[in-house]
Structure formats: structure tokens, C-alpha cells
N, C-alpha and C positions, 0 to 999 in steps of 0.2 A: 166547087162550093166553099163557101167561107164559113169557117168554124170560129166560135168566140175564143179567144184567148183565156185560158185558165191556168191554175198553178199545175195542172197536169200536163200542159203542152211540152212535148219534147221529151218527156220523161221515159227512161228505158224500163225493162222489166225489173221488178224487185228482186235484189239480191238472194233473199230467202226462197223465192218461188222455185221449186223443182219442176221444170216443165216436162210435157211429153214430147215425144218425138215426133208423133203424127201431127200434120198440119191441116187434117181434114175434120173441120169442126164439127161435122155431123156424129162423130164418134168420140171427139175429146171431151173430156170431163175434169174438173178441178175440185178438190177436197178442201176447203178451209178448215184447218184442223186446230182444236184447242190445245194451245202449248207446244213449245219446241220438242219436249221429250215424246210426246205421241207423234208430232209431226215427223221425227226422226224414224219411228218405227214405221209409220204410213209409207214413208220414202222407200224404206227398205222391202215392204210388203206389196207396193203397188205393181201394176203392169205399166212399165215406163213408156209403152208404145201409146197408150191413150189417156193415161191418168196423171194429171199434174198434182202437186201437193204444195198448199201454202199455209204454213203455220201462223197461229194468230197470237200475239203476245198477250195474254190475258183478256179482259173485258175490253170490247171496242168502245167508242164515244157513244154515249146516248145521243142519237140524232134528235129525239123528240125534245130534249131539253137545250141542246146545244146551239149556240149562234152559228150563222151561215160561215162566218170567218173561220171560226173554230174547227169546223169540219173540214175544211181544205188545208188547214195546217195540221190536221192530224195524220202521222205517218201511216198508222193503219189503214185508214180510209184511203189516204193516196194510193197506197200499195194495193188495196184492192181494185180501184179503178184501173190502174195500169195493167195489173195482172189479167184482168178480164177482158181489156182491150177497147173497153167502151169510152166514149167522150160526151161532153156536152156541146149540143149544138146541131141542128138539122137545116135543111133548106128552108123548112116550113116554119121552124120555131128554134131560137137561138138559146132557149133555156131546156129543150127537150133532150132526152137521152138518145145519143146516137148508137145503135147497134150494129152499124155496118161492119165494124171490125171485131166483134164479139168472137172470142178465141174458143170458147167452150160451149157445146150443146147442153151439158149438165153442170149446173153449180150446186157443189153438194156441202152442207152444213154438217161436220162431224165434231161432236162434243162428248164429254163425259155423261154418262147416265146419273148424273145427281143434279143438286140444286144449282151449283155453280155452272155447270154444263147447261142446264135448262135456262140460266139467266143469259149466258152468251149467246145461245141460240135466239133467244128473244130479242136481243140487242142486234143480233144480225138480221133477224126477219125486220125488225123496225126500221133498220138501215136500207133494206131492199124494197120496203113498202113505200117509204118515203122519198128514196132517191132514185131508185131503179125499179119502179113497179112494173115498167114494161117487161121485165125479166120474169116476174112472176106471172104476169098476164099470157106471155108467150109460152109457159110451161118450163121454163129453165131452171127453177130453183127446187131443190130437194134437202130432205133432212135425211142423214143416215141413222141406222137403227142398230146399234151395238147390241149384243146379247147381255143379259142382266146376270145369268148364271152359267156356269160349267158345272154339270153332274157326272161324276166319274165312279166306276166300280171296276177294279181290275184294269183291264184293257179297254173296256167299253168307256165311252163318253158322249155326252150329248150337250149342245148348248141349248138355253132356254131363254126365251124373252119374256116370259110373264111368269108369275108365282104358279099359277095352274099349271102351266108346263111343267115346271120344276117338280111340283109334287106328283104328278103324273109319272114323269120318268123316274123319280127318287121310289115310287111304289112299284114300278115296273123292274127296276134294278134289284129291289129287295135290301136286305140288310148289308151293312158294310159300305154304305153309300158316302162318298165325298163330295161336298157341295161347296164350290167357290163361288163368292158372290164378286163380280166385277164392279168395283167403284169407279174405274176410270180407264180410258183407252190405253195408258201406259202400263196397265196389268196384263195385257195381252202381248205376245211376241208377234213378229212380222207376219208369220205363217197363219196364227189364229185370227189376226186384224183382217187378213185377205180373205180367208174363208169364210167368215162371219159378217164382215161389214163392207168389205170392198169388192169381191167378187161378183160381176154382174149375173151369174148363174146362181148365187145361192142367197145374196143379200137381199134385204128388205129396204126400199127407198120410200120415203113420204114425200110425195109431190105436193107442193104448196099452191094452192088455188085461192083465189078471192072470189067468193060466191056472193057476197054482200059488202061492197066496197064502203058504202056509208057505215055499216056496222063495224067493220074493220078499222075504218077511221076513228070512230069513237072510242073503241076498245083500247087501241094503241095510245091515243091521247090520254085516256082514264089511266092506264097502268104505267106508262114510261113518262108522262108528263109532270108538271108541278103540282097540278091538283088531282091528288088521288082521293076519291071518296072513301069514307069509312068502311063501306061494304066491301070494298076491293081488297082492304087490309085484313079484313076478318076472314074472307073466302080464302081457304087454304088451296083450293083448286080453281083457276079462272080461266075461262076460254078465251084464248088470244084471237084467233081467227080459224075458221073451219079449213081443214085441209084433208086431201084424200090420202090414204094410206095404203099401199099395195105392193106386193112383189112386182119388179118390172115386167116378169113374164106372165104374170096372172093378174090382169087389170081389174078383174071382178073376184078377187081373192076374199074368201068368206072367213079367212083364218082370224082368230081372236086377238091376234097382235095387232090387227089392222084397227087400231083406235082411231076414229075419225076426227078427233080434235087434239090439238096440241094442248097441254095443260102445264102451267109454269107455277111453280111455288115460290114464296117468299121473295117477291119482287124488291130488290134494294139497289141503290147506286153502286 
């Protein structure tokens, strides 16, 4: 098979990729992590056998606005292609995404639980939707869900993903409760990040699905393109695209943590 030559041809793995030791793609997963600091914590907390870590330097290029040549010149974008092992060009279509050498079964976006983190996640989703839609269609793309709070009293401690959980646990613990609000991944140590966000037995992953491609296309264009209508700016919570959310081991999880939509606030460049 002849593949089209691109700027990715012959590229080795990115230097900042901490790869996993397993070569079994069915169990391998990669975390795209916001920032070098959180990336370092994730590297320390991961299971090196099947988990790879790729730190991202700030916000990636907005694919919706960028010209094609700018995308291929962008280091973060090139690093994502080479880390994943995907290329451009198949026997049927020279412009199609080639997944034959995809190196991971799960591609996980892990960002801070704040506005900047939401924006980075949206930029990543825009990139995958526009340039690697096949990854979403084949069920490879996920969003990590770090906890928002740690509730402590003496030796008792519980992580909480919602305000309701926080209030319930606080009432259960009674007086003298200390509540820590996690504003970023870097506020957790390696053990905490593993237990809450990376451990397959306890974490919550949101699998990204495209249920209405035309609607998703319209919304990405509206929010991330050049012409953003006034109502998009005035709406503090805008639905990007429908995603299913569940604990990996409970596909029909009824938990209130499982928000069926991804909400992004304050979209800016």
C-alpha cells in the first residue's frame, strides 16, 4: 500500500511521551494531560504496564479556525498524531485516517475541572471530531472525570464529584468537617490521582459518542468557528455534543455523576 507523504512521515515518538510497556493495543491507553506539572504527577501515579502519559503544553490549536498548513506545522498536533500511531492515507482514500497502527484502545482527555480545562477539552474534541472522527466513531475517545472535592474528618475521607455528594457526605460526617476543593489536577498527589481518576476499578470515564453528526458539526462550527452567534455568547452553558458517561464497569450506571452532556463555559480563543 502506498501512503501519501506528509510532515508526519518518518517521525519518531515524541520525547515527552511516557509510553506504556505493553504492546497489546487492546489494553493500552494514553492520557493527554493538561500541563507538564499534572503530567508529571500522572506519570508517577500511573500503571506503567498499560498506561501512557502525554502532557500538553497549554491550549492546542483551534482546528476550527486554523488553516490546514498551520495544523501540520503545530508541534502539539504533530506529537498527537505520532503518539497515537495514526497516519493519513488508506488504500481506498488518500485523505482518510489510517488506524492500522493505532497504538492505544483508549484515548483519554484529562484536564482540570475548571473553565480553562473545559476549553482545552473542547479544543481536543474539536480536533478529534474534525481530523480523527473515526476514533470517536470506533469508541476510542474518553474524558477523564477527576473529583471536585475531598471531604475529611479525622481519619475519614471521601472524594466527591458533585456538590450534592459533598453536602451529603459532610452531613454524614457531622461537625468538624474539612472540605478541599480541587481546582486542578496538580493539587492531587500521584496516589490520589491514581485512585480517583486513573484506576480502572474506581475511575469514571466519559465515552465520547456522536449521536447526531450533523448537529455536532453545526455546534462545533458555531462555538469554535469565526462566526459565533450572540445567543452562544450569552448562554453560560452550551451543549457541545452528546456524550454517554458511565463507570467502565457499570455501563448503565444511574449515578448522578453521569451527566449525559458535556458543558463548556466561557468559550474564548
